mmCIF file of the N, C-alpha and C atoms, coordinates in Angstrom:
data_MODEL
# 
_entry.id   MODEL 
# 
loop_
_atom_site.group_PDB 
_atom_site.id 
_atom_site.type_symbol 
_atom_site.label_atom_id 
_atom_site.label_alt_id 
_atom_site.label_comp_id 
_atom_site.label_asym_id 
_atom_site.label_entity_id 
_atom_site.label_seq_id 
_atom_site.pdbx_PDB_ins_code 
_atom_site.Cartn_x 
_atom_site.Cartn_y 
_atom_site.Cartn_z 
_atom_site.occupancy 
_atom_site.B_iso_or_equiv 
_atom_site.pdbx_formal_charge 
_atom_site.auth_seq_id 
_atom_site.auth_comp_id 
_atom_site.auth_asym_id 
_atom_site.auth_atom_id 
_atom_site.pdbx_PDB_model_num 
ATOM 1   N N  . MET A 1 1  ? 146.641 11.068 160.455 1.00 0.00 ? 1  MET A N  1 
ATOM 2   C CA . MET A 1 1  ? 146.923 10.628 161.975 1.00 0.00 ? 1  MET A CA 1 
ATOM 3   C C  . MET A 1 1  ? 146.778 11.713 162.642 1.00 0.00 ? 1  MET A C  1 
ATOM 4   N N  . GLU A 1 2  ? 145.645 11.786 163.601 1.00 0.00 ? 2  GLU A N  1 
ATOM 5   C CA . GLU A 1 2  ? 145.636 12.713 164.357 1.00 0.00 ? 2  GLU A CA 1 
ATOM 6   C C  . GLU A 1 2  ? 146.457 12.618 165.729 1.00 0.00 ? 2  GLU A C  1 
ATOM 7   N N  . ASN A 1 3  ? 147.269 13.613 165.978 1.00 0.00 ? 3  ASN A N  1 
ATOM 8   C CA . ASN A 1 3  ? 148.388 13.767 167.316 1.00 0.00 ? 3  ASN A CA 1 
ATOM 9   C C  . ASN A 1 3  ? 147.554 13.959 168.563 1.00 0.00 ? 3  ASN A C  1 
ATOM 10  N N  . LYS A 1 4  ? 147.390 13.365 169.484 1.00 0.00 ? 4  LYS A N  1 
ATOM 11  C CA . LYS A 1 4  ? 146.920 14.088 170.598 1.00 0.00 ? 4  LYS A CA 1 
ATOM 12  C C  . LYS A 1 4  ? 147.831 14.230 171.707 1.00 0.00 ? 4  LYS A C  1 
ATOM 13  N N  . ARG A 1 5  ? 147.653 15.360 172.316 1.00 0.00 ? 5  ARG A N  1 
ATOM 14  C CA . ARG A 1 5  ? 148.684 15.779 173.490 1.00 0.00 ? 5  ARG A CA 1 
ATOM 15  C C  . ARG A 1 5  ? 148.102 15.522 174.536 1.00 0.00 ? 5  ARG A C  1 
ATOM 16  N N  . PHE A 1 6  ? 148.881 14.862 175.623 1.00 0.00 ? 6  PHE A N  1 
ATOM 17  C CA . PHE A 1 6  ? 148.064 14.725 176.833 1.00 0.00 ? 6  PHE A CA 1 
ATOM 18  C C  . PHE A 1 6  ? 148.578 15.930 177.861 1.00 0.00 ? 6  PHE A C  1 
ATOM 19  N N  . CYS A 1 7  ? 147.641 16.238 178.532 1.00 0.00 ? 7  CYS A N  1 
ATOM 20  C CA . CYS A 1 7  ? 147.991 17.079 179.748 1.00 0.00 ? 7  CYS A CA 1 
ATOM 21  C C  . CYS A 1 7  ? 148.566 16.364 180.784 1.00 0.00 ? 7  CYS A C  1 
ATOM 22  N N  . LYS A 1 8  ? 149.675 16.904 181.188 1.00 0.00 ? 8  LYS A N  1 
ATOM 23  C CA . LYS A 1 8  ? 150.383 16.266 182.600 1.00 0.00 ? 8  LYS A CA 1 
ATOM 24  C C  . LYS A 1 8  ? 149.626 16.344 183.647 1.00 0.00 ? 8  LYS A C  1 
ATOM 25  N N  . LYS A 1 9  ? 148.655 17.554 183.793 1.00 0.00 ? 9  LYS A N  1 
ATOM 26  C CA . LYS A 1 9  ? 148.022 17.930 184.739 1.00 0.00 ? 9  LYS A CA 1 
ATOM 27  C C  . LYS A 1 9  ? 146.693 17.847 184.744 1.00 0.00 ? 9  LYS A C  1 
ATOM 28  N N  . CYS A 1 10 ? 146.077 16.997 184.066 1.00 0.00 ? 10 CYS A N  1 
ATOM 29  C CA . CYS A 1 10 ? 144.809 16.452 183.651 1.00 0.00 ? 10 CYS A CA 1 
ATOM 30  C C  . CYS A 1 10 ? 144.332 15.356 184.652 1.00 0.00 ? 10 CYS A C  1 
ATOM 31  N N  . LEU A 1 11 ? 143.206 15.082 184.929 1.00 0.00 ? 11 LEU A N  1 
ATOM 32  C CA . LEU A 1 11 ? 142.643 13.667 185.256 1.00 0.00 ? 11 LEU A CA 1 
ATOM 33  C C  . LEU A 1 11 ? 142.234 12.808 184.276 1.00 0.00 ? 11 LEU A C  1 
ATOM 34  N N  . LEU A 1 12 ? 142.176 11.453 184.863 1.00 0.00 ? 12 LEU A N  1 
ATOM 35  C CA . LEU A 1 12 ? 141.546 10.583 183.926 1.00 0.00 ? 12 LEU A CA 1 
ATOM 36  C C  . LEU A 1 12 ? 140.144 11.008 183.102 1.00 0.00 ? 12 LEU A C  1 
ATOM 37  N N  . GLN A 1 13 ? 139.541 11.489 183.748 1.00 0.00 ? 13 GLN A N  1 
ATOM 38  C CA . GLN A 1 13 ? 138.195 12.192 183.023 1.00 0.00 ? 13 GLN A CA 1 
ATOM 39  C C  . GLN A 1 13 ? 138.415 13.036 181.947 1.00 0.00 ? 13 GLN A C  1 
ATOM 40  N N  . ASP A 1 14 ? 139.705 13.637 181.853 1.00 0.00 ? 14 ASP A N  1 
ATOM 41  C CA . ASP A 1 14 ? 139.933 14.649 180.748 1.00 0.00 ? 14 ASP A CA 1 
ATOM 42  C C  . ASP A 1 14 ? 140.689 14.176 179.674 1.00 0.00 ? 14 ASP A C  1 
ATOM 43  N N  . ILE A 1 15 ? 141.231 12.724 179.886 1.00 0.00 ? 15 ILE A N  1 
ATOM 44  C CA . ILE A 1 15 ? 142.300 12.249 178.721 1.00 0.00 ? 15 ILE A CA 1 
ATOM 45  C C  . ILE A 1 15 ? 141.851 10.704 178.098 1.00 0.00 ? 15 ILE A C  1 
ATOM 46  N N  . VAL A 1 16 ? 140.964 10.090 178.890 1.00 0.00 ? 16 VAL A N  1 
ATOM 47  C CA . VAL A 1 16 ? 140.693 8.831  178.513 1.00 0.00 ? 16 VAL A CA 1 
ATOM 48  C C  . VAL A 1 16 ? 139.407 8.444  177.428 1.00 0.00 ? 16 VAL A C  1 
ATOM 49  N N  . PRO A 1 17 ? 139.471 7.530  176.942 1.00 0.00 ? 17 PRO A N  1 
ATOM 50  C CA . PRO A 1 17 ? 138.103 7.043  176.085 1.00 0.00 ? 17 PRO A CA 1 
ATOM 51  C C  . PRO A 1 17 ? 136.992 6.932  176.929 1.00 0.00 ? 17 PRO A C  1 
ATOM 52  N N  . ASP A 1 18 ? 135.751 7.458  176.201 1.00 0.00 ? 18 ASP A N  1 
ATOM 53  C CA . ASP A 1 18 ? 134.547 7.320  177.274 1.00 0.00 ? 18 ASP A CA 1 
ATOM 54  C C  . ASP A 1 18 ? 134.159 6.046  177.609 1.00 0.00 ? 18 ASP A C  1 
ATOM 55  N N  . GLU A 1 19 ? 134.723 5.020  177.131 1.00 0.00 ? 19 GLU A N  1 
ATOM 56  C CA . GLU A 1 19 ? 134.302 3.546  177.673 1.00 0.00 ? 19 GLU A CA 1 
ATOM 57  C C  . GLU A 1 19 ? 135.277 3.553  179.008 1.00 0.00 ? 19 GLU A C  1 
ATOM 58  N N  . PHE A 1 20 ? 136.450 3.820  179.213 1.00 0.00 ? 20 PHE A N  1 
ATOM 59  C CA . PHE A 1 20 ? 137.187 3.695  180.381 1.00 0.00 ? 20 PHE A CA 1 
ATOM 60  C C  . PHE A 1 20 ? 136.433 4.464  181.405 1.00 0.00 ? 20 PHE A C  1 
ATOM 61  N N  . LEU A 1 21 ? 136.136 5.794  180.927 1.00 0.00 ? 21 LEU A N  1 
ATOM 62  C CA . LEU A 1 21 ? 135.827 6.757  181.920 1.00 0.00 ? 21 LEU A CA 1 
ATOM 63  C C  . LEU A 1 21 ? 134.387 6.288  182.450 1.00 0.00 ? 21 LEU A C  1 
ATOM 64  N N  . GLU A 1 22 ? 133.451 5.720  181.879 1.00 0.00 ? 22 GLU A N  1 
ATOM 65  C CA . GLU A 1 22 ? 132.251 5.142  182.227 1.00 0.00 ? 22 GLU A CA 1 
ATOM 66  C C  . GLU A 1 22 ? 132.601 4.060  183.251 1.00 0.00 ? 22 GLU A C  1 
ATOM 67  N N  . ASN A 1 23 ? 133.652 3.134  182.854 1.00 0.00 ? 23 ASN A N  1 
ATOM 68  C CA . ASN A 1 23 ? 133.845 2.022  183.855 1.00 0.00 ? 23 ASN A CA 1 
ATOM 69  C C  . ASN A 1 23 ? 134.440 2.616  185.314 1.00 0.00 ? 23 ASN A C  1 
ATOM 70  N N  . MET A 1 24 ? 135.217 3.807  185.092 1.00 0.00 ? 24 MET A N  1 
ATOM 71  C CA . MET A 1 24 ? 135.705 4.455  186.259 1.00 0.00 ? 24 MET A CA 1 
ATOM 72  C C  . MET A 1 24 ? 134.613 5.155  186.928 1.00 0.00 ? 24 MET A C  1 
ATOM 73  N N  . ARG A 1 25 ? 133.606 5.677  186.359 1.00 0.00 ? 25 ARG A N  1 
ATOM 74  C CA . ARG A 1 25 ? 132.347 6.300  187.035 1.00 0.00 ? 25 ARG A CA 1 
ATOM 75  C C  . ARG A 1 25 ? 131.723 5.332  188.030 1.00 0.00 ? 25 ARG A C  1 
ATOM 76  N N  . ASN A 1 26 ? 131.350 4.099  186.958 1.00 0.00 ? 26 ASN A N  1 
ATOM 77  C CA . ASN A 1 26 ? 130.593 2.977  187.427 1.00 0.00 ? 26 ASN A CA 1 
ATOM 78  C C  . ASN A 1 26 ? 131.420 2.405  188.877 1.00 0.00 ? 26 ASN A C  1 
ATOM 79  N N  . TYR A 1 27 ? 132.452 2.418  188.891 1.00 0.00 ? 27 TYR A N  1 
ATOM 80  C CA . TYR A 1 27 ? 133.352 1.944  190.030 1.00 0.00 ? 27 TYR A CA 1 
ATOM 81  C C  . TYR A 1 27 ? 133.452 2.694  191.067 1.00 0.00 ? 27 TYR A C  1 
ATOM 82  N N  . LEU A 1 28 ? 133.531 4.041  190.787 1.00 0.00 ? 28 LEU A N  1 
ATOM 83  C CA . LEU A 1 28 ? 133.340 5.098  191.792 1.00 0.00 ? 28 LEU A CA 1 
ATOM 84  C C  . LEU A 1 28 ? 131.896 4.912  192.570 1.00 0.00 ? 28 LEU A C  1 
ATOM 85  N N  . ASN A 1 29 ? 131.059 5.337  191.703 1.00 0.00 ? 29 ASN A N  1 
ATOM 86  C CA . ASN A 1 29 ? 129.409 5.152  192.176 1.00 0.00 ? 29 ASN A CA 1 
ATOM 87  C C  . ASN A 1 29 ? 129.089 3.830  192.892 1.00 0.00 ? 29 ASN A C  1 
ATOM 88  N N  . GLY A 1 30 ? 129.882 2.679  192.799 1.00 0.00 ? 30 GLY A N  1 
ATOM 89  C CA . GLY A 1 30 ? 129.428 1.526  192.966 1.00 0.00 ? 30 GLY A CA 1 
ATOM 90  C C  . GLY A 1 30 ? 130.099 1.249  194.345 1.00 0.00 ? 30 GLY A C  1 
ATOM 91  N N  . LEU A 1 31 ? 131.121 1.971  195.043 1.00 0.00 ? 31 LEU A N  1 
ATOM 92  C CA . LEU A 1 31 ? 131.658 1.867  196.290 1.00 0.00 ? 31 LEU A CA 1 
ATOM 93  C C  . LEU A 1 31 ? 130.748 1.893  197.360 1.00 0.00 ? 31 LEU A C  1 
ATOM 94  N N  . ASP A 1 32 ? 130.744 1.010  198.456 1.00 0.00 ? 32 ASP A N  1 
ATOM 95  C CA . ASP A 1 32 ? 130.063 0.967  199.469 1.00 0.00 ? 32 ASP A CA 1 
ATOM 96  C C  . ASP A 1 32 ? 130.302 2.481  200.241 1.00 0.00 ? 32 ASP A C  1 
ATOM 97  N N  . ASP A 1 33 ? 129.082 3.041  200.830 1.00 0.00 ? 33 ASP A N  1 
ATOM 98  C CA . ASP A 1 33 ? 129.143 4.489  201.577 1.00 0.00 ? 33 ASP A CA 1 
ATOM 99  C C  . ASP A 1 33 ? 130.003 4.275  202.694 1.00 0.00 ? 33 ASP A C  1 
ATOM 100 N N  . GLU A 1 34 ? 130.339 3.269  203.361 1.00 0.00 ? 34 GLU A N  1 
ATOM 101 C CA . GLU A 1 34 ? 131.158 3.081  204.358 1.00 0.00 ? 34 GLU A CA 1 
ATOM 102 C C  . GLU A 1 34 ? 132.659 3.135  204.020 1.00 0.00 ? 34 GLU A C  1 
ATOM 103 N N  . ILE A 1 35 ? 132.940 3.090  202.805 1.00 0.00 ? 35 ILE A N  1 
ATOM 104 C CA . ILE A 1 35 ? 134.457 3.307  202.562 1.00 0.00 ? 35 ILE A CA 1 
ATOM 105 C C  . ILE A 1 35 ? 134.672 4.386  201.736 1.00 0.00 ? 35 ILE A C  1 
ATOM 106 N N  . LYS A 1 36 ? 133.520 5.085  200.958 1.00 0.00 ? 36 LYS A N  1 
ATOM 107 C CA . LYS A 1 36 ? 133.573 6.004  200.076 1.00 0.00 ? 36 LYS A CA 1 
ATOM 108 C C  . LYS A 1 36 ? 133.667 7.521  200.814 1.00 0.00 ? 36 LYS A C  1 
ATOM 109 N N  . ALA A 1 37 ? 134.578 8.277  200.426 1.00 0.00 ? 37 ALA A N  1 
ATOM 110 C CA . ALA A 1 37 ? 134.728 9.707  200.568 1.00 0.00 ? 37 ALA A CA 1 
ATOM 111 C C  . ALA A 1 37 ? 133.372 10.362 200.148 1.00 0.00 ? 37 ALA A C  1 
ATOM 112 N N  . ASP A 1 38 ? 132.971 11.135 200.970 1.00 0.00 ? 38 ASP A N  1 
ATOM 113 C CA . ASP A 1 38 ? 131.768 12.170 200.686 1.00 0.00 ? 38 ASP A CA 1 
ATOM 114 C C  . ASP A 1 38 ? 132.250 13.000 199.551 1.00 0.00 ? 38 ASP A C  1 
ATOM 115 N N  . SER A 1 39 ? 131.323 13.491 198.780 1.00 0.00 ? 39 SER A N  1 
ATOM 116 C CA . SER A 1 39 ? 131.743 14.299 197.626 1.00 0.00 ? 39 SER A CA 1 
ATOM 117 C C  . SER A 1 39 ? 132.458 15.553 197.940 1.00 0.00 ? 39 SER A C  1 
ATOM 118 N N  . LYS A 1 40 ? 132.340 16.431 198.924 1.00 0.00 ? 40 LYS A N  1 
ATOM 119 C CA . LYS A 1 40 ? 133.136 17.410 199.375 1.00 0.00 ? 40 LYS A CA 1 
ATOM 120 C C  . LYS A 1 40 ? 134.458 17.069 199.788 1.00 0.00 ? 40 LYS A C  1 
ATOM 121 N N  . LEU A 1 41 ? 134.684 15.926 200.478 1.00 0.00 ? 41 LEU A N  1 
ATOM 122 C CA . LEU A 1 41 ? 136.137 15.391 200.665 1.00 0.00 ? 41 LEU A CA 1 
ATOM 123 C C  . LEU A 1 41 ? 136.789 15.233 199.397 1.00 0.00 ? 41 LEU A C  1 
ATOM 124 N N  . TYR A 1 42 ? 136.015 14.319 198.693 1.00 0.00 ? 42 TYR A N  1 
ATOM 125 C CA . TYR A 1 42 ? 136.527 13.809 197.374 1.00 0.00 ? 42 TYR A CA 1 
ATOM 126 C C  . TYR A 1 42 ? 137.162 14.904 196.444 1.00 0.00 ? 42 TYR A C  1 
ATOM 127 N N  . GLN A 1 43 ? 136.274 15.986 196.411 1.00 0.00 ? 43 GLN A N  1 
ATOM 128 C CA . GLN A 1 43 ? 136.710 17.296 195.424 1.00 0.00 ? 43 GLN A CA 1 
ATOM 129 C C  . GLN A 1 43 ? 137.581 17.871 196.050 1.00 0.00 ? 43 GLN A C  1 
ATOM 130 N N  . GLU A 1 44 ? 137.873 18.033 197.577 1.00 0.00 ? 44 GLU A N  1 
ATOM 131 C CA . GLU A 1 44 ? 139.016 18.858 198.237 1.00 0.00 ? 44 GLU A CA 1 
ATOM 132 C C  . GLU A 1 44 ? 140.313 18.076 197.667 1.00 0.00 ? 44 GLU A C  1 
ATOM 133 N N  . ARG A 1 45 ? 140.326 16.789 197.840 1.00 0.00 ? 45 ARG A N  1 
ATOM 134 C CA . ARG A 1 45 ? 141.531 15.883 197.538 1.00 0.00 ? 45 ARG A CA 1 
ATOM 135 C C  . ARG A 1 45 ? 141.829 16.001 195.941 1.00 0.00 ? 45 ARG A C  1 
ATOM 136 N N  . ILE A 1 46 ? 140.738 16.024 195.166 1.00 0.00 ? 46 ILE A N  1 
ATOM 137 C CA . ILE A 1 46 ? 140.993 16.176 194.046 1.00 0.00 ? 46 ILE A CA 1 
ATOM 138 C C  . ILE A 1 46 ? 141.834 17.423 193.554 1.00 0.00 ? 46 ILE A C  1 
ATOM 139 N N  . ASN A 1 47 ? 141.349 18.481 194.149 1.00 0.00 ? 47 ASN A N  1 
ATOM 140 C CA . ASN A 1 47 ? 141.940 19.707 193.955 1.00 0.00 ? 47 ASN A CA 1 
ATOM 141 C C  . ASN A 1 47 ? 143.285 19.944 194.275 1.00 0.00 ? 47 ASN A C  1 
ATOM 142 N N  . LEU A 1 48 ? 143.497 19.358 195.230 1.00 0.00 ? 48 LEU A N  1 
ATOM 143 C CA . LEU A 1 48 ? 144.996 19.096 195.826 1.00 0.00 ? 48 LEU A CA 1 
ATOM 144 C C  . LEU A 1 48 ? 145.800 18.474 194.826 1.00 0.00 ? 48 LEU A C  1 
ATOM 145 N N  . CYS A 1 49 ? 145.369 17.265 194.328 1.00 0.00 ? 49 CYS A N  1 
ATOM 146 C CA . CYS A 1 49 ? 146.236 16.557 193.347 1.00 0.00 ? 49 CYS A CA 1 
ATOM 147 C C  . CYS A 1 49 ? 146.324 17.462 192.043 1.00 0.00 ? 49 CYS A C  1 
ATOM 148 N N  . LEU A 1 50 ? 145.530 18.175 191.841 1.00 0.00 ? 50 LEU A N  1 
ATOM 149 C CA . LEU A 1 50 ? 145.391 18.777 190.343 1.00 0.00 ? 50 LEU A CA 1 
ATOM 150 C C  . LEU A 1 50 ? 146.604 19.983 190.604 1.00 0.00 ? 50 LEU A C  1 
ATOM 151 N N  . ASP A 1 51 ? 146.828 20.410 191.627 1.00 0.00 ? 51 ASP A N  1 
ATOM 152 C CA . ASP A 1 51 ? 147.889 21.298 192.260 1.00 0.00 ? 51 ASP A CA 1 
ATOM 153 C C  . ASP A 1 51 ? 149.107 20.751 192.535 1.00 0.00 ? 51 ASP A C  1 
ATOM 154 N N  . CYS A 1 52 ? 149.257 19.418 192.438 1.00 0.00 ? 52 CYS A N  1 
ATOM 155 C CA . CYS A 1 52 ? 150.599 18.895 192.659 1.00 0.00 ? 52 CYS A CA 1 
ATOM 156 C C  . CYS A 1 52 ? 151.630 18.434 191.438 1.00 0.00 ? 52 CYS A C  1 
ATOM 157 N N  . ASN A 1 53 ? 152.573 18.663 191.838 1.00 0.00 ? 53 ASN A N  1 
ATOM 158 C CA . ASN A 1 53 ? 153.663 18.351 190.562 1.00 0.00 ? 53 ASN A CA 1 
ATOM 159 C C  . ASN A 1 53 ? 153.722 16.756 190.440 1.00 0.00 ? 53 ASN A C  1 
ATOM 160 N N  . ASN A 1 54 ? 153.297 15.960 191.199 1.00 0.00 ? 54 ASN A N  1 
ATOM 161 C CA . ASN A 1 54 ? 153.518 14.613 191.148 1.00 0.00 ? 54 ASN A CA 1 
ATOM 162 C C  . ASN A 1 54 ? 152.237 13.851 190.299 1.00 0.00 ? 54 ASN A C  1 
ATOM 163 N N  . LEU A 1 55 ? 151.373 14.848 189.884 1.00 0.00 ? 55 LEU A N  1 
ATOM 164 C CA . LEU A 1 55 ? 150.199 14.464 189.244 1.00 0.00 ? 55 LEU A CA 1 
ATOM 165 C C  . LEU A 1 55 ? 150.777 14.292 187.561 1.00 0.00 ? 55 LEU A C  1 
ATOM 166 N N  . ASN A 1 56 ? 150.519 13.098 186.885 1.00 0.00 ? 56 ASN A N  1 
ATOM 167 C CA . ASN A 1 56 ? 151.010 12.802 185.446 1.00 0.00 ? 56 ASN A CA 1 
ATOM 168 C C  . ASN A 1 56 ? 149.957 12.125 184.800 1.00 0.00 ? 56 ASN A C  1 
ATOM 169 N N  . GLU A 1 57 ? 149.050 12.710 183.889 1.00 0.00 ? 57 GLU A N  1 
ATOM 170 C CA . GLU A 1 57 ? 148.150 12.188 183.143 1.00 0.00 ? 57 GLU A CA 1 
ATOM 171 C C  . GLU A 1 57 ? 147.153 11.158 183.762 1.00 0.00 ? 57 GLU A C  1 
ATOM 172 N N  . GLY A 1 58 ? 146.635 11.737 185.148 1.00 0.00 ? 58 GLY A N  1 
ATOM 173 C CA . GLY A 1 58 ? 145.632 10.972 185.948 1.00 0.00 ? 58 GLY A CA 1 
ATOM 174 C C  . GLY A 1 58 ? 146.235 9.988  186.981 1.00 0.00 ? 58 GLY A C  1 
ATOM 175 N N  . ILE A 1 59 ? 147.727 10.071 186.961 1.00 0.00 ? 59 ILE A N  1 
ATOM 176 C CA . ILE A 1 59 ? 148.268 8.853  187.869 1.00 0.00 ? 59 ILE A CA 1 
ATOM 177 C C  . ILE A 1 59 ? 149.167 9.713  188.847 1.00 0.00 ? 59 ILE A C  1 
ATOM 178 N N  . CYS A 1 60 ? 149.482 9.286  189.910 1.00 0.00 ? 60 CYS A N  1 
ATOM 179 C CA . CYS A 1 60 ? 150.280 9.742  190.853 1.00 0.00 ? 60 CYS A CA 1 
ATOM 180 C C  . CYS A 1 60 ? 151.805 9.430  190.779 1.00 0.00 ? 60 CYS A C  1 
ATOM 181 N N  . LYS A 1 61 ? 152.726 10.040 190.584 1.00 0.00 ? 61 LYS A N  1 
ATOM 182 C CA . LYS A 1 61 ? 154.142 9.467  190.114 1.00 0.00 ? 61 LYS A CA 1 
ATOM 183 C C  . LYS A 1 61 ? 154.742 8.757  191.428 1.00 0.00 ? 61 LYS A C  1 
ATOM 184 N N  . LEU A 1 62 ? 154.223 9.236  192.492 1.00 0.00 ? 62 LEU A N  1 
ATOM 185 C CA . LEU A 1 62 ? 154.697 8.728  193.784 1.00 0.00 ? 62 LEU A CA 1 
ATOM 186 C C  . LEU A 1 62 ? 154.467 7.204  193.935 1.00 0.00 ? 62 LEU A C  1 
ATOM 187 N N  . CYS A 1 63 ? 153.142 7.006  193.716 1.00 0.00 ? 63 CYS A N  1 
ATOM 188 C CA . CYS A 1 63 ? 152.721 5.483  194.073 1.00 0.00 ? 63 CYS A CA 1 
ATOM 189 C C  . CYS A 1 63 ? 152.116 4.889  192.859 1.00 0.00 ? 63 CYS A C  1 
ATOM 190 N N  . GLY A 1 64 ? 151.904 5.481  191.979 1.00 0.00 ? 64 GLY A N  1 
ATOM 191 C CA . GLY A 1 64 ? 151.376 4.667  190.597 1.00 0.00 ? 64 GLY A CA 1 
ATOM 192 C C  . GLY A 1 64 ? 149.946 4.701  190.528 1.00 0.00 ? 64 GLY A C  1 
ATOM 193 N N  . CYS A 1 65 ? 149.237 5.056  191.519 1.00 0.00 ? 65 CYS A N  1 
ATOM 194 C CA . CYS A 1 65 ? 147.735 4.719  191.628 1.00 0.00 ? 65 CYS A CA 1 
ATOM 195 C C  . CYS A 1 65 ? 147.068 6.184  190.729 1.00 0.00 ? 65 CYS A C  1 
ATOM 196 N N  . PHE A 1 66 ? 145.929 5.705  190.322 1.00 0.00 ? 66 PHE A N  1 
ATOM 197 C CA . PHE A 1 66 ? 145.037 6.546  189.610 1.00 0.00 ? 66 PHE A CA 1 
ATOM 198 C C  . PHE A 1 66 ? 144.464 7.548  190.828 1.00 0.00 ? 66 PHE A C  1 
ATOM 199 N N  . VAL A 1 67 ? 144.629 8.932  190.618 1.00 0.00 ? 67 VAL A N  1 
ATOM 200 C CA . VAL A 1 67 ? 144.229 9.529  191.732 1.00 0.00 ? 67 VAL A CA 1 
ATOM 201 C C  . VAL A 1 67 ? 142.804 9.813  192.114 1.00 0.00 ? 67 VAL A C  1 
ATOM 202 N N  . GLU A 1 68 ? 141.942 9.640  190.915 1.00 0.00 ? 68 GLU A N  1 
ATOM 203 C CA . GLU A 1 68 ? 140.516 9.406  191.398 1.00 0.00 ? 68 GLU A CA 1 
ATOM 204 C C  . GLU A 1 68 ? 140.007 8.447  192.005 1.00 0.00 ? 68 GLU A C  1 
ATOM 205 N N  . TYR A 1 69 ? 140.862 7.226  191.856 1.00 0.00 ? 69 TYR A N  1 
ATOM 206 C CA . TYR A 1 69 ? 140.468 5.998  192.706 1.00 0.00 ? 69 TYR A CA 1 
ATOM 207 C C  . TYR A 1 69 ? 140.918 6.493  194.359 1.00 0.00 ? 69 TYR A C  1 
ATOM 208 N N  . ARG A 1 70 ? 142.024 6.886  194.308 1.00 0.00 ? 70 ARG A N  1 
ATOM 209 C CA . ARG A 1 70 ? 142.521 6.807  195.709 1.00 0.00 ? 70 ARG A CA 1 
ATOM 210 C C  . ARG A 1 70 ? 141.913 7.875  196.415 1.00 0.00 ? 70 ARG A C  1 
ATOM 211 N N  . ALA A 1 71 ? 141.540 9.161  195.746 1.00 0.00 ? 71 ALA A N  1 
ATOM 212 C CA . ALA A 1 71 ? 140.677 9.841  196.588 1.00 0.00 ? 71 ALA A CA 1 
ATOM 213 C C  . ALA A 1 71 ? 139.357 9.730  197.006 1.00 0.00 ? 71 ALA A C  1 
ATOM 214 N N  . ALA A 1 72 ? 138.764 8.797  196.221 1.00 0.00 ? 72 ALA A N  1 
ATOM 215 C CA . ALA A 1 72 ? 137.265 8.438  196.542 1.00 0.00 ? 72 ALA A CA 1 
ATOM 216 C C  . ALA A 1 72 ? 137.246 7.359  197.854 1.00 0.00 ? 72 ALA A C  1 
ATOM 217 N N  . ILE A 1 73 ? 138.500 6.859  198.175 1.00 0.00 ? 73 ILE A N  1 
ATOM 218 C CA . ILE A 1 73 ? 138.434 6.167  199.343 1.00 0.00 ? 73 ILE A CA 1 
ATOM 219 C C  . ILE A 1 73 ? 138.715 6.768  200.682 1.00 0.00 ? 73 ILE A C  1 
ATOM 220 N N  . LYS A 1 74 ? 137.801 6.701  201.723 1.00 0.00 ? 74 LYS A N  1 
ATOM 221 C CA . LYS A 1 74 ? 137.688 7.647  202.891 1.00 0.00 ? 74 LYS A CA 1 
ATOM 222 C C  . LYS A 1 74 ? 139.081 7.372  203.505 1.00 0.00 ? 74 LYS A C  1 
ATOM 223 N N  . LYS A 1 75 ? 139.701 6.096  203.541 1.00 0.00 ? 75 LYS A N  1 
ATOM 224 C CA . LYS A 1 75 ? 140.570 5.842  204.388 1.00 0.00 ? 75 LYS A CA 1 
ATOM 225 C C  . LYS A 1 75 ? 142.173 6.145  203.725 1.00 0.00 ? 75 LYS A C  1 
ATOM 226 N N  . LYS A 1 76 ? 142.023 6.403  202.587 1.00 0.00 ? 76 LYS A N  1 
ATOM 227 C CA . LYS A 1 76 ? 143.322 6.376  201.983 1.00 0.00 ? 76 LYS A CA 1 
ATOM 228 C C  . LYS A 1 76 ? 143.823 7.952  202.223 1.00 0.00 ? 76 LYS A C  1 
ATOM 229 N N  . ALA A 1 77 ? 145.192 8.012  201.714 1.00 0.00 ? 77 ALA A N  1 
ATOM 230 C CA . ALA A 1 77 ? 145.820 9.363  202.144 1.00 0.00 ? 77 ALA A CA 1 
ATOM 231 C C  . ALA A 1 77 ? 146.710 9.705  200.990 1.00 0.00 ? 77 ALA A C  1 
ATOM 232 N N  . CYS A 1 78 ? 147.099 10.779 200.767 1.00 0.00 ? 78 CYS A N  1 
ATOM 233 C CA . CYS A 1 78 ? 148.127 11.042 199.776 1.00 0.00 ? 78 CYS A CA 1 
ATOM 234 C C  . CYS A 1 78 ? 149.489 10.382 200.237 1.00 0.00 ? 78 CYS A C  1 
ATOM 235 N N  . PRO A 1 79 ? 150.088 9.849  199.071 1.00 0.00 ? 79 PRO A N  1 
ATOM 236 C CA . PRO A 1 79 ? 151.232 9.031  199.513 1.00 0.00 ? 79 PRO A CA 1 
ATOM 237 C C  . PRO A 1 79 ? 152.532 9.872  199.675 1.00 0.00 ? 79 PRO A C  1 
ATOM 238 N N  . ALA A 1 80 ? 152.529 11.285 199.524 1.00 0.00 ? 80 ALA A N  1 
ATOM 239 C CA . ALA A 1 80 ? 153.829 11.934 199.894 1.00 0.00 ? 80 ALA A CA 1 
ATOM 240 C C  . ALA A 1 80 ? 154.348 11.791 201.247 1.00 0.00 ? 80 ALA A C  1 
ATOM 241 N N  . VAL A 1 81 ? 155.691 11.943 201.254 1.00 0.00 ? 81 VAL A N  1 
ATOM 242 C CA . VAL A 1 81 ? 156.233 11.875 202.531 1.00 0.00 ? 81 VAL A CA 1 
ATOM 243 C C  . VAL A 1 81 ? 155.427 13.171 203.709 1.00 0.00 ? 81 VAL A C  1 
ATOM 244 N N  . ASN A 1 82 ? 155.144 14.119 203.103 1.00 0.00 ? 82 ASN A N  1 
ATOM 245 C CA . ASN A 1 82 ? 154.283 15.173 203.785 1.00 0.00 ? 82 ASN A CA 1 
ATOM 246 C C  . ASN A 1 82 ? 152.899 15.214 203.045 1.00 0.00 ? 82 ASN A C  1 
ATOM 247 N N  . PRO A 1 83 ? 152.104 14.375 203.598 1.00 0.00 ? 83 PRO A N  1 
ATOM 248 C CA . PRO A 1 83 ? 150.957 14.318 202.529 1.00 0.00 ? 83 PRO A CA 1 
ATOM 249 C C  . PRO A 1 83 ? 150.139 15.551 202.300 1.00 0.00 ? 83 PRO A C  1 
ATOM 250 N N  . ARG A 1 84 ? 149.548 15.787 201.352 1.00 0.00 ? 84 ARG A N  1 
ATOM 251 C CA . ARG A 1 84 ? 148.734 17.139 200.972 1.00 0.00 ? 84 ARG A CA 1 
ATOM 252 C C  . ARG A 1 84 ? 147.480 16.798 201.417 1.00 0.00 ? 84 ARG A C  1 
ATOM 253 N N  . TRP A 1 85 ? 146.937 15.485 201.602 1.00 0.00 ? 85 TRP A N  1 
ATOM 254 C CA . TRP A 1 85 ? 145.586 15.229 202.054 1.00 0.00 ? 85 TRP A CA 1 
ATOM 255 C C  . TRP A 1 85 ? 145.672 13.863 202.847 1.00 0.00 ? 85 TRP A C  1 
# 
């Protein structure tokens, strides 16, 4: 049996099975442009999440969201008391 260790500072794209990752990408790509963050904003948010101690295996410990989904929605914000983005 292969033991896999999960990186607590990783995103879903780094730790989940290919099928789930494909579903996630399809969801993100299918978002209406009106609500979707542009790629620059999305990457800025992801970089801030990657540097945050509340990221745990792709999930925000503060709100329980998948950070890649939350970062993709223009109107969403970091759930911290002092938001990082």
